[in-house]
N, C-alpha and C positions, 0 to 999 in steps of 0.2 A: 505492498498498498503505498503510498508515497505522501511524502510530508507534505501538514498544509500552506506549511509558510518555512521553507526548509532556509539556514540563517546563506547573506553570500556569500560567496567564496573568500571571499577577501579576509572574513571572520576565519575562515578554516585556515586563512596562509598563516595568520598572524596566532594565532590561538596553536596550531598547531605542528605548525613550523621553523616558524621565525623565535617566537617567545626558548618552548626548550635548547635551541639552539643560540639562548642569548643575540643570534641575531637582530642587529640594526637595518632598517628600511633600507640605508645606507648601503651597507656590507651586501644584503640579499641582493640587491639588484644589481649591485655589479657583477656577484657569483653569477645573476643571471641573464647582466649581456644586455640589460635595461636601463634605462632609466629611474632615479633615481621617484621626478617624477609620475613615470608608469607606473611603479610598483605603487608605489599612496595611490595613488587615482582606484589599480584594484583594489588594495587591502583595507580601503575608506568606501568603497559601493558606490564609484562611482563612475567606474567600467569594468567590463565584464571580463571575464578570459577564452581566448582568442586558440586561433589551431595552434598559432607560433606560442603563445604563451604557455597554452598545456604542453606542446612539447619542451621546454626551456622548463614548468616545473617536475615536469617526469626527471627529465636529467637532476636537476639538482635536487629537489627532494624527494624521491620515488615516485613511483605506482608508474599507472599508466598516462598518457594523455587522453587517455580513452575518461578513464574515471576523470579528470580534470573537466575534461567536458562536460561530461556527466551531470557535475553537481553544479557548470554552472548553468544544463538546460532544465535541471529539475529547478533550481532558483527562479530563470527566469518562465520560465509555463506556469510555475504558483500566482509571481506578478501577474502575466497575465489572465489566469482565471482569477485571481480576484478584484479584476476587473470588466470582469463577462458582464453586467450588468448591467454597464453601461456601455456597453459597445455597439445595443442598437443591433443586432444580428435578428433577422427571421429565419426559423427554423424550417426546412421543408423540408416534407414525408413527401415517398411513395405511392403513386395515387393506385 
């Protein structure tokens, strides 16, 4: 069963990757080969995990790129579902 309100993947990265290793945002960004701003935006929920970032996270912290992308997809899907009532979508039924 899908989580109704999964955390943004940035929270997971901060709590399960950076904090246990004692990494600063600057050090982690350097190690991942991205700018501090890029990683900070991800950690603070202002951007998502791209395919390229999923590969970087996989190599840097472990897990598969697919697992990183799945976290992002689950978050995005939950956000979209929370806005469903405001989407004004007509439901079509077969005749």
